C-alpha positions as CSV (number, residue, x, y, z in Angstrom):
1,M,-134.4,79.6,158.9
2,A,-133.0,77.3,156.2
3,Q,-136.1,78.0,154.0
4,W,-135.6,81.7,154.4
5,W,-131.8,81.5,153.6
6,G,-132.6,79.4,150.5
7,R,-135.2,81.9,149.2
8,E,-132.7,84.7,149.8
9,A,-129.9,82.8,148.0
10,R,-132.2,81.9,145.0
11,G,-133.8,85.3,144.8
12,G,-130.7,87.6,145.2
13,G,-128.2,86.5,142.6
14,G,-124.6,87.7,142.4
15,G,-124.1,91.0,144.1
16,T,-127.6,91.6,145.5
17,S,-127.2,93.2,148.9
18,V,-128.9,91.8,152.0
19,V,-131.2,94.2,153.9
20,V,-132.3,93.4,157.4
21,K,-135.1,95.5,158.9
22,M,-134.9,95.8,162.6
23,E,-138.2,96.6,164.4
24,S,-136.4,97.6,167.5
25,P,-132.8,98.6,166.9
26,D,-132.1,99.3,170.6
27,W,-131.5,95.8,171.8
28,A,-128.7,93.9,173.4
29,V,-128.0,90.2,174.0
30,P,-128.4,90.4,177.8
31,E,-131.8,92.1,177.3
32,S,-133.0,89.3,175.0
33,A,-131.9,86.7,177.6
34,A,-133.8,88.5,180.3
35,A,-137.0,88.9,178.2
36,G,-140.1,87.3,179.7
37,G,-142.0,85.8,176.8
38,K,-141.2,83.1,174.3
39,A,-142.1,85.4,171.4
40,G,-139.6,88.0,172.6
41,R,-136.9,85.4,173.0
42,G,-137.5,84.0,169.5
43,K,-137.7,87.4,167.9
44,N,-134.4,88.5,169.4
45,A,-132.7,85.2,168.5
46,R,-133.8,85.7,164.9
47,Q,-132.4,89.3,165.0
48,I,-129.1,88.1,166.3
49,T,-128.9,85.4,163.6
50,W,-129.7,87.9,160.9
51,V,-127.1,90.3,162.1
52,L,-124.5,87.6,162.2
53,L,-125.4,86.5,158.7
54,L,-125.2,90.0,157.5
55,K,-121.8,90.4,159.0
56,A,-120.7,87.1,157.4
57,H,-122.0,88.3,154.1
58,R,-120.0,91.5,154.3
59,A,-116.9,89.7,155.4
60,A,-117.2,87.3,152.5
61,G,-117.5,90.3,150.1
62,K,-114.4,91.9,151.5
63,L,-112.5,88.7,151.3
64,T,-113.6,88.4,147.7
65,G,-112.3,91.9,147.0
66,V,-109.0,91.2,148.6
67,A,-108.6,88.0,146.7
68,S,-109.4,89.7,143.4
69,A,-106.9,92.5,144.2
70,A,-104.2,89.9,145.1
71,L,-104.9,88.0,141.8
72,S,-104.6,91.2,139.8
73,V,-101.3,92.1,141.5
74,A,-100.0,88.6,140.9
75,A,-101.0,88.8,137.2
76,A,-99.3,92.2,136.9
77,A,-96.2,90.8,138.5
78,R,-96.3,87.8,136.3
79,R,-96.5,90.0,133.2
80,R,-93.6,92.1,134.3
81,V,-91.4,89.1,135.2
82,A,-92.2,87.5,131.8
83,A,-90.8,90.6,130.1
84,G,-87.8,90.8,132.3
85,R,-84.1,90.7,131.4
86,T,-81.5,89.7,133.9
87,D,-78.7,92.1,134.9
88,A,-76.3,89.9,133.1
89,D,-78.0,89.9,129.7
90,G,-75.9,91.1,126.9
91,G,-76.6,94.6,125.8
92,A,-78.9,95.2,128.8
93,A,-76.4,94.8,131.5
94,P,-75.8,97.7,133.8
95,H,-72.5,99.4,133.3
96,E,-71.9,100.3,136.9
97,E,-70.1,97.1,137.7
98,S,-67.2,95.3,136.2
99,P,-67.9,91.8,135.0
100,A,-65.3,90.3,137.2
101,L,-66.6,92.0,140.4
102,R,-70.2,91.1,139.5
103,T,-69.3,87.5,139.0
104,R,-67.3,87.2,142.3
105,F,-70.0,88.9,144.3
106,Y,-72.8,86.9,142.8
107,G,-70.8,83.7,143.2
108,F,-70.4,84.5,146.9
109,L,-74.1,85.1,147.4
110,R,-75.0,82.0,145.5
111,A,-72.6,79.8,147.5
112,S,-74.1,81.3,150.7
113,L,-77.6,80.3,149.4
114,V,-76.6,76.8,148.6
115,L,-74.9,76.3,152.0
116,S,-77.9,77.7,153.8
117,M,-80.2,75.3,152.0
118,L,-78.0,72.3,152.9
119,L,-77.9,73.4,156.5
120,L,-81.7,73.8,156.5
121,A,-82.1,70.3,155.2
122,V,-79.8,68.9,157.9
123,D,-81.6,70.8,160.7
124,V,-85.0,69.7,159.5
125,A,-83.8,66.1,159.5
126,A,-82.4,66.5,163.0
127,H,-85.7,68.1,164.1
128,L,-87.6,65.1,162.8
129,Q,-85.4,62.8,164.8
130,G,-86.6,64.6,167.9
131,W,-83.3,66.4,168.7
132,H,-85.0,69.8,168.5
133,L,-81.8,71.6,167.4
134,A,-80.6,72.1,170.9
135,V,-79.4,68.7,172.0
136,D,-76.0,68.4,173.6
137,V,-73.1,66.6,171.9
138,P,-72.8,63.9,174.7
139,D,-76.5,63.1,174.1
140,L,-76.0,62.8,170.4
141,L,-73.0,60.5,170.9
142,A,-75.2,58.1,172.7
143,V,-77.4,57.8,169.7
144,E,-76.4,55.1,167.2
145,G,-76.3,55.8,163.5
146,L,-74.1,57.5,160.9
147,F,-76.4,60.6,160.7
148,A,-76.3,61.1,164.5
149,A,-72.5,60.9,164.4
150,G,-72.2,63.3,161.5
151,Y,-74.6,65.8,163.1
152,A,-72.7,65.5,166.4
153,S,-69.5,66.4,164.6
154,W,-71.2,69.4,163.0
155,V,-72.5,70.6,166.3
156,R,-69.1,70.3,167.8
157,V,-67.4,72.3,164.9
158,R,-70.2,74.8,165.1
159,L,-69.8,75.3,168.8
160,E,-66.0,75.4,169.1
161,Y,-65.0,77.2,165.8
162,L,-67.7,78.8,163.9
163,A,-69.9,80.3,166.6
164,P,-67.0,82.3,168.2
165,A,-65.9,83.8,164.9
166,L,-69.5,84.6,163.9
167,Q,-70.2,86.1,167.3
168,F,-67.1,88.3,167.1
169,M,-68.2,89.6,163.7
170,A,-71.7,90.2,164.9
171,N,-70.5,92.1,168.0
172,A,-68.2,94.3,165.8
173,C,-71.0,95.1,163.5
174,V,-73.3,95.9,166.4
175,V,-70.7,98.3,167.8
176,L,-70.5,100.1,164.4
177,F,-74.3,100.1,164.3
178,L,-74.5,101.8,167.7
179,I,-71.9,104.4,166.7
180,Q,-73.8,105.2,163.6
181,S,-77.1,105.3,165.5
182,A,-75.6,107.7,168.0
183,D,-74.4,110.0,165.2
184,R,-77.9,109.9,163.7
185,L,-79.4,110.8,167.1
186,I,-77.0,113.7,167.6
187,L,-77.9,115.1,164.2
188,C,-81.6,114.9,165.1
189,L,-81.0,116.7,168.4
190,G,-79.1,119.3,166.6
191,C,-82.0,119.8,164.1
192,L,-84.4,120.0,167.0
193,W,-82.2,122.7,168.7
194,I,-82.2,124.7,165.4
195,K,-86.0,124.5,165.2
196,L,-86.6,125.5,168.8
197,K,-84.1,128.5,168.6
198,G,-85.2,129.5,165.1
199,I,-81.6,129.5,163.9
200,K,-81.0,130.2,160.2
201,P,-78.5,132.1,158.1
202,V,-79.5,135.8,157.7
203,P,-77.9,138.0,155.0
204,K,-76.2,141.1,156.4
205,A,-77.7,143.3,153.6
206,A,-81.3,142.0,153.8
207,G,-83.8,144.0,151.9
208,K,-81.4,146.1,150.0
209,G,-81.8,144.3,146.7
210,S,-85.5,145.0,146.4
211,D,-84.9,148.7,147.0
212,D,-82.4,148.7,144.2
213,I,-84.9,147.0,141.8
214,E,-87.6,149.6,142.5
215,A,-85.0,152.3,141.9
216,G,-84.1,150.7,138.6
217,T,-80.4,150.5,139.5
218,T,-78.1,147.5,138.9
219,G,-74.9,148.6,140.7
220,E,-75.6,146.6,143.8
221,F,-76.2,143.3,142.0
222,P,-73.2,141.1,141.6
223,M,-72.4,139.6,138.2
224,V,-73.8,136.1,138.2
225,L,-72.9,133.3,135.8
226,V,-75.6,130.5,135.5
227,Q,-74.5,127.1,134.2
228,I,-76.9,124.3,133.0
229,P,-74.8,121.1,132.3
230,M,-76.8,118.5,130.4
231,C,-76.3,115.4,128.4
232,N,-78.9,113.7,126.1
233,E,-81.7,115.0,128.4
234,K,-84.4,115.9,125.8
235,E,-87.1,115.3,128.3
236,V,-86.2,118.3,130.6
237,Y,-84.1,120.8,128.7
238,Q,-87.0,123.1,127.7
239,Q,-88.5,123.6,131.2
240,S,-85.1,123.9,132.8
241,I,-83.9,126.6,130.3
242,G,-87.2,128.4,130.6
243,A,-87.0,128.5,134.4
244,V,-83.4,129.7,134.5
245,C,-84.1,132.4,131.9
246,G,-87.0,133.6,134.0
247,L,-84.9,134.4,137.1
248,D,-85.6,137.8,138.5
249,W,-82.3,139.4,138.2
250,P,-81.1,142.4,136.1
251,R,-80.4,141.0,132.7
252,P,-77.1,142.9,132.2
253,N,-75.8,141.3,135.4
254,F,-76.3,137.6,134.6
255,L,-75.3,135.2,131.8
256,V,-76.7,131.7,131.2
257,Q,-74.4,129.0,129.8
258,V,-76.1,125.9,128.4
259,L,-73.3,123.3,128.6
260,D,-74.5,120.5,126.2
261,D,-72.5,117.2,126.3
262,S,-75.1,115.4,124.2
263,D,-73.8,112.9,121.6
264,D,-77.3,112.7,120.0
265,A,-77.5,115.2,117.1
266,A,-81.2,115.5,117.3
267,T,-81.2,116.4,121.0
268,S,-78.4,118.9,120.5
269,A,-80.3,120.6,117.7
270,L,-83.4,120.9,119.9
271,I,-81.4,122.4,122.8
272,K,-79.6,124.8,120.5
273,E,-82.9,125.9,119.0
274,E,-84.3,126.6,122.4
275,V,-81.3,128.7,123.3
276,E,-81.7,130.8,120.1
277,K,-85.3,131.4,120.9
278,W,-84.4,132.9,124.3
279,Q,-81.6,134.9,122.7
280,R,-84.2,136.6,120.5
281,E,-86.1,137.5,123.6
282,G,-83.1,139.5,124.9
283,V,-81.8,137.0,127.4
284,R,-78.0,136.8,127.7
285,I,-77.7,133.0,127.0
286,L,-75.0,131.0,125.3
287,Y,-74.9,127.5,123.9
288,R,-71.7,125.4,124.3
289,H,-71.3,121.9,122.9
290,R,-68.3,119.6,123.5
291,V,-67.5,117.1,120.8
292,I,-65.2,115.1,123.1
293,R,-66.8,114.4,126.4
294,D,-63.7,114.1,128.6
295,G,-64.3,114.2,132.4
296,Y,-68.1,114.0,132.2
297,K,-69.8,116.7,134.2
298,A,-66.6,117.9,135.8
299,G,-64.9,118.2,132.4
300,N,-67.9,120.1,131.1
301,L,-67.9,122.6,134.0
302,K,-64.1,123.0,133.8
303,S,-64.3,123.8,130.1
304,A,-66.9,126.4,130.7
305,M,-64.9,128.1,133.5
306,N,-62.0,128.5,131.1
307,C,-63.9,131.0,128.9
308,S,-62.3,134.4,128.8
309,Y,-65.5,136.3,129.9
310,V,-65.7,134.4,133.2
311,K,-63.3,136.9,134.8
312,D,-66.1,139.5,134.6
313,Y,-68.3,137.5,137.0
314,E,-68.2,137.1,140.8
315,L,-70.6,134.2,141.4
316,V,-71.5,131.1,139.5
317,V,-74.8,129.1,139.9
318,I,-75.2,125.5,138.8
319,F,-78.5,123.8,137.9
320,D,-78.7,120.3,136.6
321,A,-80.9,119.7,133.6
322,D,-84.1,118.7,135.6
323,F,-83.9,121.6,138.1
324,Q,-86.4,124.5,137.9
325,P,-85.5,127.4,140.2
326,Q,-88.1,129.9,141.4
327,P,-87.8,133.4,139.9
328,D,-86.6,134.8,143.2
329,F,-83.8,132.2,143.7
330,L,-80.9,134.6,143.2
331,K,-82.5,137.3,145.3
332,R,-82.7,134.8,148.2
333,T,-79.2,133.3,147.9
334,V,-76.8,135.9,146.5
335,P,-77.3,138.5,149.4
336,H,-75.7,136.0,151.8
337,F,-72.3,136.7,150.1
338,K,-72.4,140.4,150.8
339,G,-70.3,141.2,153.9
340,N,-69.3,137.5,154.3
341,E,-66.0,137.4,152.4
342,D,-65.2,133.9,153.7
343,V,-68.4,132.3,152.4
344,G,-67.7,130.2,149.4
345,L,-70.9,128.3,148.8
346,V,-74.6,128.9,149.4
347,Q,-76.7,125.7,148.9
348,A,-80.4,125.5,148.5
349,R,-82.5,122.4,149.3
350,W,-84.3,120.3,146.7
351,S,-88.0,119.6,146.4
352,F,-89.5,117.0,144.1
353,V,-92.3,117.2,141.5
354,N,-92.8,113.4,141.5
355,K,-92.3,112.4,145.1
356,D,-95.8,110.8,145.2
357,E,-95.5,109.1,141.8
358,N,-94.9,105.5,143.2
359,L,-93.5,103.7,146.2
360,L,-89.9,104.1,145.1
361,T,-90.2,107.9,144.8
362,R,-91.9,108.1,148.2
363,L,-89.0,106.2,149.9
364,Q,-86.4,108.3,148.1
365,N,-88.2,111.4,149.4
366,I,-87.8,110.2,153.0
367,N,-84.1,109.8,152.6
368,L,-83.5,113.1,150.9
369,C,-85.7,115.1,153.3
370,F,-83.5,113.8,156.1
371,H,-80.4,114.5,154.2
372,F,-81.3,118.2,153.6
373,E,-83.2,119.1,156.7
374,V,-81.1,117.3,159.2
375,E,-77.6,116.4,157.9
376,Q,-76.9,119.5,155.7
377,Q,-78.7,122.0,157.9
378,V,-77.0,120.8,161.1
379,N,-73.6,120.6,159.5
380,G,-74.1,124.0,157.9
381,I,-75.1,125.7,161.1
382,F,-72.6,124.2,163.5
383,L,-69.6,123.4,161.2
384,N,-70.1,125.6,158.1
385,F,-69.3,122.6,156.0
386,F,-71.3,119.9,154.1
387,G,-71.0,118.1,150.8
388,F,-72.0,120.2,147.8
389,N,-75.0,118.6,146.1
390,G,-73.7,119.4,142.6
391,T,-76.7,121.6,141.7
392,A,-78.9,124.4,143.1
393,G,-75.9,126.0,144.7
394,V,-74.2,129.4,144.3
395,W,-70.4,129.4,144.3
396,R,-68.0,132.4,144.7
397,I,-65.8,132.0,141.7
398,K,-62.8,133.1,143.8
399,A,-63.4,130.0,146.1
400,L,-63.5,127.7,143.1
401,E,-60.2,129.1,141.8
402,D,-58.5,129.0,145.2
403,S,-59.5,125.4,145.6
404,G,-58.0,124.3,142.3
405,G,-61.2,124.3,140.2
406,W,-63.1,121.4,138.8
407,M,-61.2,118.1,138.6
408,E,-62.1,114.9,136.7
409,R,-60.5,112.5,139.1
410,T,-63.7,111.1,140.6
411,T,-67.4,110.7,139.7
412,V,-68.4,113.0,142.6
413,E,-66.8,116.2,141.4
414,D,-69.2,118.2,143.6
415,M,-68.0,116.5,146.8
416,D,-64.4,116.8,145.6
417,I,-64.6,120.6,145.2
418,A,-66.4,121.0,148.5
419,V,-63.7,119.1,150.5
420,R,-60.9,121.1,148.8
421,A,-62.7,124.4,149.5
422,H,-63.2,123.4,153.1
423,L,-59.5,122.6,153.4
424,K,-58.7,126.1,152.2
425,G,-60.9,127.7,154.9
426,W,-64.0,128.6,152.9
427,K,-67.4,128.5,154.7
428,F,-70.6,127.0,153.4
429,L,-74.2,128.1,154.1
430,F,-77.3,125.9,153.7
431,L,-80.7,127.6,153.2
432,N,-83.4,125.2,154.2
433,D,-86.2,127.6,153.3
434,V,-85.0,128.1,149.7
435,E,-86.2,125.2,147.5
436,C,-85.4,124.2,143.9
437,Q,-87.8,121.8,142.2
438,C,-86.4,118.7,140.5
439,E,-87.1,115.0,139.7
440,L,-86.6,111.7,141.5
441,P,-85.6,108.6,139.5
442,E,-88.8,106.6,139.0
443,S,-87.4,103.3,138.0
444,Y,-85.3,101.1,140.2
445,E,-82.7,100.7,137.5
446,A,-82.1,104.5,137.3
447,Y,-82.1,104.8,141.1
448,R,-79.6,101.9,141.4
449,K,-77.2,103.5,139.0
450,Q,-77.4,106.8,140.8
451,Q,-76.8,105.2,144.2
452,H,-73.8,103.3,142.8
453,R,-72.2,106.6,141.7
454,W,-73.0,108.3,144.9
455,H,-71.4,105.6,147.0
456,S,-68.4,104.6,144.9
457,G,-67.3,108.2,144.3
458,P,-66.8,109.2,148.0
459,M,-64.5,106.2,148.5
460,Q,-62.4,107.2,145.5
461,L,-62.2,110.7,146.9
462,F,-61.2,109.5,150.3
463,R,-58.2,107.7,148.9
464,L,-57.2,110.7,147.0
465,C,-57.6,113.4,149.6
466,F,-56.7,111.6,152.8
467,V,-53.1,112.8,152.8
468,D,-54.2,116.3,152.0
469,I,-56.6,116.3,155.0
470,I,-53.8,115.2,157.3
471,K,-51.4,117.9,156.0
472,S,-54.0,120.7,155.9
473,K,-53.9,123.6,158.3
474,I,-57.5,123.2,159.5
475,G,-58.2,122.4,163.2
476,F,-58.1,118.9,164.7
477,W,-61.8,118.6,165.1
478,K,-62.5,119.6,161.5
479,K,-60.0,116.9,160.4
480,F,-61.8,114.4,162.7
481,N,-65.2,115.4,161.2
482,L,-63.9,115.0,157.7
483,I,-62.1,111.7,158.1
484,F,-64.2,109.8,160.7
485,L,-67.8,111.3,160.4
486,F,-68.0,112.6,156.8
487,F,-66.1,109.7,155.1
488,L,-65.7,106.7,157.3
489,L,-68.9,106.6,159.3
490,R,-71.4,107.9,156.8
491,K,-69.9,106.7,153.5
492,L,-68.1,103.4,154.5
493,I,-69.3,102.1,157.8
494,L,-73.0,102.6,157.1
495,P,-73.2,100.5,153.9
496,F,-70.7,97.9,155.4
497,Y,-72.6,97.0,158.5
498,S,-76.1,97.3,156.9
499,F,-75.2,94.7,154.4
500,T,-73.0,92.5,156.6
501,L,-75.1,92.5,159.7
502,F,-78.6,92.2,158.3
503,C,-78.0,90.3,155.0
504,I,-75.2,87.9,156.0
505,I,-74.6,87.6,159.7
506,L,-78.3,87.5,160.8
507,P,-79.2,84.7,158.4
508,M,-76.1,82.8,159.4
509,T,-77.0,83.0,163.1
510,M,-80.1,81.0,162.3
511,F,-77.9,78.1,161.2
512,I,-75.3,78.6,163.9
513,P,-77.6,79.4,166.9
514,E,-74.7,79.5,169.4
515,A,-74.0,83.0,167.9
516,E,-76.9,85.3,168.8
517,L,-78.2,88.7,167.8
518,P,-80.5,90.2,170.4
519,A,-83.9,91.4,169.5
520,W,-83.1,95.0,170.1
521,V,-80.5,94.9,167.4
522,V,-82.8,93.2,164.9
523,C,-86.0,95.2,165.6
524,Y,-86.0,98.0,168.2
525,I,-83.0,100.1,167.2
526,P,-83.6,99.9,163.5
527,A,-87.3,100.8,164.0
528,T,-86.2,103.8,166.2
529,M,-83.7,105.0,163.5
530,S,-86.3,104.7,160.8
531,L,-88.6,106.7,162.9
532,L,-86.0,109.4,163.3
533,N,-85.3,109.4,159.5
534,I,-89.0,109.8,158.7
535,L,-89.6,112.8,161.0
536,P,-88.6,115.5,158.5
537,A,-91.2,114.0,156.1
538,P,-94.2,113.3,158.5
539,K,-96.6,112.6,155.7
540,S,-94.5,109.6,154.8
541,F,-95.1,107.9,158.2
542,P,-97.4,105.2,156.8
543,F,-94.3,104.0,154.8
544,I,-92.0,103.5,157.7
545,V,-91.9,99.7,157.4
546,P,-91.3,99.6,153.7
547,Y,-88.7,102.3,154.2
548,L,-86.8,100.2,156.8
549,L,-86.9,97.1,154.5
550,F,-86.0,99.0,151.4
551,E,-83.0,100.6,153.0
552,N,-81.6,97.2,154.0
553,T,-82.3,96.0,150.4
554,M,-80.4,98.9,148.9
555,S,-77.4,98.0,151.1
556,V,-76.4,95.4,148.5
557,T,-75.9,98.1,145.8
558,K,-74.3,100.5,148.3
559,F,-71.9,97.9,149.7
560,N,-70.9,96.8,146.2
561,A,-70.3,100.4,145.2
562,M,-68.3,101.2,148.3
563,I,-66.0,98.2,147.7
564,S,-65.7,99.3,144.0
565,G,-64.6,102.8,144.9
566,L,-62.4,101.8,147.9
567,F,-60.3,99.4,145.8
568,Q,-60.4,101.4,142.6
569,L,-62.2,98.7,140.6
570,G,-63.3,99.5,137.0
571,S,-67.0,100.3,137.8
572,A,-65.9,103.1,140.1
573,Y,-65.1,105.3,137.1
574,E,-68.3,104.7,135.2
575,W,-70.7,107.7,134.8
576,V,-74.3,107.0,133.9
577,V,-76.7,110.0,133.5
578,T,-79.8,109.4,135.7
579,K,-82.8,108.9,133.4
580,K,-85.3,111.8,133.6
581,S,-89.0,111.5,132.8
582,G,-89.6,115.3,132.3
583,R,-92.4,115.5,134.8
584,S,-93.8,118.9,135.7
585,S,-97.0,119.6,137.5
586,E,-99.8,121.2,135.4
587,G,-99.5,124.3,137.4
588,D,-95.8,124.7,136.5
589,L,-96.6,124.4,132.8
590,I,-99.5,126.9,133.0
591,S,-97.4,129.4,134.9
592,L,-94.6,129.0,132.4
593,V,-96.9,129.6,129.4
594,E,-98.5,132.6,131.2
595,K,-95.1,134.1,132.0
596,Q,-93.9,133.7,128.4
597,S,-97.2,135.2,127.0
598,K,-96.6,138.3,129.2
599,Q,-93.2,138.6,127.7
600,Q,-94.8,138.4,124.2
601,R,-92.5,135.6,123.2
602,V,-93.4,134.7,119.7
603,G,-92.9,131.1,118.5
604,S,-90.8,130.1,121.4
605,A,-93.4,129.4,124.2
606,P,-94.2,125.8,124.5
607,N,-97.8,125.0,123.6
608,L,-99.5,123.3,126.5
609,D,-101.8,121.3,124.2
610,S,-98.8,120.2,122.1
611,L,-96.9,119.3,125.2
612,T,-99.8,117.2,126.4
613,K,-100.1,115.4,123.0
614,E,-96.3,114.9,122.9
615,S,-96.3,113.4,126.4
616,S,-99.2,111.1,125.6
617,N,-97.3,109.9,122.4
618,L,-94.2,109.3,124.5
619,K,-96.2,107.3,126.9
620,K,-97.6,105.1,124.1
621,D,-94.2,104.6,122.7
622,S,-92.7,103.8,126.1
623,K,-95.3,101.2,126.8
624,K,-94.1,99.2,123.8
625,K,-90.4,99.5,124.8
626,K,-90.5,99.1,128.5
627,H,-89.3,95.9,130.2
628,N,-88.1,94.6,133.6
629,R,-84.7,93.8,134.9
630,I,-84.2,90.7,136.9
631,Y,-81.5,91.3,139.5
632,R,-79.7,88.1,140.4
633,K,-77.9,89.3,143.5
634,E,-81.1,90.6,145.1
635,L,-82.9,87.3,144.2
636,A,-80.1,85.2,145.7
637,L,-80.3,87.2,148.9
638,S,-84.1,86.9,149.0
639,F,-83.9,83.1,148.9
640,L,-81.1,83.2,151.5
641,L,-83.2,85.2,153.9
642,L,-86.3,83.2,153.3
643,T,-84.3,80.0,153.9
644,A,-83.1,81.5,157.2
645,A,-86.6,82.5,158.1
646,A,-87.7,78.8,157.6
647,R,-84.8,77.8,159.9
648,S,-85.9,80.3,162.6
649,M,-89.3,78.7,162.7
650,L,-87.7,75.5,164.0
651,S,-86.2,77.3,166.9
652,V,-89.3,79.5,167.5
653,Q,-87.5,82.8,167.2
654,G,-90.4,85.2,166.7
655,I,-88.9,88.6,165.9
656,H,-86.1,87.1,163.9
657,F,-88.5,85.1,161.8
658,Y,-90.7,88.1,161.0
659,F,-87.7,90.3,160.1
660,L,-86.2,87.6,157.9
661,L,-89.5,86.9,156.2
662,F,-90.4,90.5,155.4
663,Q,-86.8,91.3,154.4
664,G,-86.7,88.3,152.1
665,V,-90.0,89.4,150.5
666,S,-88.5,92.9,150.1
667,F,-85.5,91.5,148.3
668,L,-87.7,89.3,146.2
669,V,-89.8,92.3,145.1
670,V,-86.8,94.4,144.2
671,G,-85.0,91.4,142.6
672,L,-88.0,91.0,140.2
673,D,-88.0,94.7,139.6
674,L,-91.6,95.1,140.9
675,I,-90.9,98.5,142.6
676,G,-91.0,101.7,140.6
677,E,-91.5,102.1,136.9
678,Q,-90.2,99.8,134.2
679,V,-87.2,100.8,132.2
680,E,-86.9,101.5,128.5
């Protein structure tokens, strides 16, 4: 056997495969044992040995592949970290946080990390003394030595003072966690009821619009104003304007406003040129540029609504710069206003061209699918109210005017106008079957800035409109829904307990074991809630574990933003435009070119070849300029959680250990900016 193996090893170098020829493949070990002759027994023994060697060879090949893949991933991570800049670097620091707040918050996390490492060292030393971390104070007092006396004092303080306070905080967070989980479960049951009953908004004048188009009349079509606010978004302006100008609606009955807030002259020139090309095609489209960008997007929309010709229009549609509506968008949304004079908003859901681009976009898709299909659909059907998404929605201009119009007082002007319209009695409709295509942020830096704005703005708004909600004439249950469910539970309590419970209290219970968090809080309920969240996007089920870990990781940014907005800190007023990549599927570009060729558009249709070349050039340039951000808060929390995981090993807490370990690794990956694309 040794000689045979040696010949095989010498003769088959490197990757030569091993082939074993079986004379009788239908054999089994019991049959070989029961065989009568020595030759049969030896033959079957050799066959068993060969099969085992073959399996060992294949296993070694797989292990080699896994090792090489791990090495390549480690090398890529090392390269990205080497090019990284910390979130405190001058000129590269994110603007969503004030320096004072960033310093205080990071200082708190750093102090927690240092304390946890000291406690881990003390507990390891106690474990080596044979005390096993569960010894009673009287037993410790019987042990001679300074360290034993000091450790006994620490156990006494921990037992009498620290553990009760930590247990109280843990219980309070668990109660909030259960309330929020119940709210999530009720929303899912409401969505299930809608699916089973087939409930959806139906226009009272269904089918009439198509008859009017065939007849060639325009009298039944309301006057629609379409607005495209944008700011320095040269990656997406062309496809967005092209999609809006291709809406299937009588041209005399709709006007497009391109509201350009760009401070880059080259980008403004490109956008203006694109508008002029569509004007030559007979599309009623106007270009507006503000030199002074007061109020950001809200100020831009407010300025556009002050134009004298707006009084001739009944409805206004808003599309952000990366949104590409389907040609029948207006035909599927506008009919819901006819015969429903109390409807102020019709909102369509979003779909994403780049949801499968990387792990970060896949996780965002899970969140947003739940937001649209469950939260907004249920609230729209049962309450006729939800937060306006800021885009892909049709407003009745009378409702905007009745609610006070656009205001620049917060960074969530869309939620602001929705709350004020709801207080005036206007109803909202959500159309889950009408989709508008857009982009997801592909880098963690862009996503982080977006989430900061989305979570600080609601707290600003809550402070501003709380008294108005109390004084309004709407019913008690609507006030309760606005104050408790819409603002407090989903915008304040959720980020508060997510960060406090899983990032601070849970690690501290490892060092103060007298305060406990049961396994169902750490594992079972979070897993159940993640499963409910992922149901609207069933294809994302393989990502359920990364989704759970990433949501806890994002709680740092959301908690920080919530505190910033609640206490009106400087970062609450910062507006950062989410970076777009300008992605469109090849089918979108081809259909756009075909549609423009049918319209005989000369010189204005984007050349598909030139677009491809331009995108390839942009990719080459971006490779030279891209770098990583190193996020200090996430890194500090990763080491805190990993330290707590090491401490949990001493007390043999299985579920807690695995949760802390994987969560610590998740924070480490995010802290080193190894998720999503690099930033420019």
